[in-house]
C-alpha positions as CSV (number, residue, x, y, z in Angstrom):
1,M,97.5,125.4,90.8
2,L,95.1,127.2,88.5
3,L,94.7,130.1,91.0
4,L,98.4,130.4,91.3
5,R,98.9,130.6,87.6
6,W,96.2,133.3,87.4
7,L,97.9,135.3,90.1
8,V,101.3,134.9,88.4
9,S,99.7,136.1,85.1
10,A,98.3,139.2,86.8
11,L,101.7,139.9,88.4
12,S,103.3,139.5,85.0
13,L,101.0,142.1,83.5
14,L,101.9,144.5,86.3
15,L,105.6,143.8,85.7
16,V,105.2,144.5,81.9
17,A,103.3,147.7,82.7
18,Y,106.3,148.8,84.8
19,L,108.9,147.8,82.1
20,V,107.2,148.8,78.8
21,P,106.2,152.4,78.1
22,G,102.7,152.6,76.6
23,F,101.5,149.4,78.3
24,E,99.2,150.5,81.2
25,V,97.5,148.5,83.9
26,A,95.5,150.7,86.3
27,G,96.0,148.4,89.4
28,V,95.9,144.9,90.8
29,Y,92.1,144.6,90.2
30,A,92.5,145.5,86.5
31,A,95.5,143.1,86.2
32,L,93.4,140.2,87.7
33,I,90.5,140.9,85.3
34,A,92.9,141.3,82.3
35,A,94.7,138.0,83.2
36,L,91.4,136.2,83.5
37,I,90.1,137.4,80.2
38,L,93.4,137.0,78.5
39,G,93.6,133.4,79.7
40,L,90.1,132.7,78.3
41,V,90.9,134.3,75.0
42,N,94.2,132.4,74.8
43,A,92.3,129.1,75.5
44,V,89.5,129.7,72.9
45,I,90.6,132.1,70.1
46,R,94.4,131.7,70.0
47,P,94.4,128.0,68.9
48,V,92.2,128.8,66.0
49,L,94.4,131.7,64.9
50,L,97.5,129.5,65.2
51,L,95.9,126.9,63.1
52,L,94.8,129.4,60.5
53,T,98.3,131.0,60.3
54,L,100.2,127.7,60.4
55,P,101.9,128.2,57.0
56,I,103.1,131.7,58.0
57,N,104.3,130.4,61.3
58,I,106.2,127.6,59.6
59,L,107.9,130.1,57.2
60,T,108.9,132.3,60.1
61,L,110.1,129.4,62.2
62,G,107.5,130.2,64.9
63,L,108.2,133.9,65.3
64,F,104.8,134.8,64.0
65,T,103.4,133.4,67.3
66,F,104.6,136.6,68.9
67,I,102.4,138.5,66.5
68,I,99.4,136.3,67.4
69,N,100.2,136.9,71.1
70,A,100.4,140.6,70.6
71,L,97.1,140.6,68.8
72,M,95.5,138.7,71.7
73,L,96.9,141.3,74.1
74,W,95.7,144.2,72.0
75,F,92.2,142.6,71.6
76,V,91.8,142.1,75.4
77,A,93.0,145.7,76.1
78,S,90.4,147.0,73.7
79,F,87.5,146.2,76.0
80,I,88.9,146.1,79.6
81,D,88.9,149.4,81.5
82,G,92.2,150.1,83.2
83,F,94.2,148.0,80.7
84,A,95.5,149.9,77.7
85,I,98.2,149.4,75.1
86,A,99.3,152.4,73.1
87,S,100.4,150.8,69.9
88,F,100.9,147.4,68.2
89,G,104.7,147.7,68.7
90,T,104.1,148.0,72.4
91,A,101.9,144.9,72.2
92,V,104.7,143.0,70.5
93,W,107.3,144.0,73.1
94,A,104.8,143.1,75.9
95,A,104.1,139.7,74.3
96,I,107.8,139.0,74.2
97,I,108.3,139.9,77.8
98,L,105.2,138.0,78.9
99,W,106.6,135.0,77.1
100,L,109.9,135.2,78.9
101,V,108.2,135.7,82.3
102,G,105.8,132.8,81.5
103,W,108.6,130.5,80.5
104,V,110.5,131.2,83.7
105,T,107.5,130.8,85.9
106,N,106.3,127.6,84.2
107,T,109.8,126.2,84.6
108,L,109.8,127.1,88.3
109,L,106.2,125.8,88.9
110,V,106.9,122.5,87.1
111,A,110.2,122.0,89.1
112,G,108.3,122.8,92.3
113,D,105.6,120.3,91.4
114,Q,108.0,117.5,90.9
115,G,110.1,118.1,94.0
């Protein structure tokens, strides 16, 4: 299941690269590496940032989470070759699309797990 989620994340990054101008992934290998590093960063750094920004997140009714997600994307893109994001606005749009794709795939994976 973990391998499937990793592959879906890599494919999601390739989809976003196709849809969002300024979001570039050099190929499948770069997408796999970026998905792996992004997953590790989201598991370690993101919870700390969400806890530190909890008051802002409450005031914005959770919308600040997209900013945190964009920062995580931008951070990972800063040190992986073949994965580049042109601007912070691009990172925000990419975070929104990745959230939508993740929501759909998680719904499908959970429904497939139960049936």
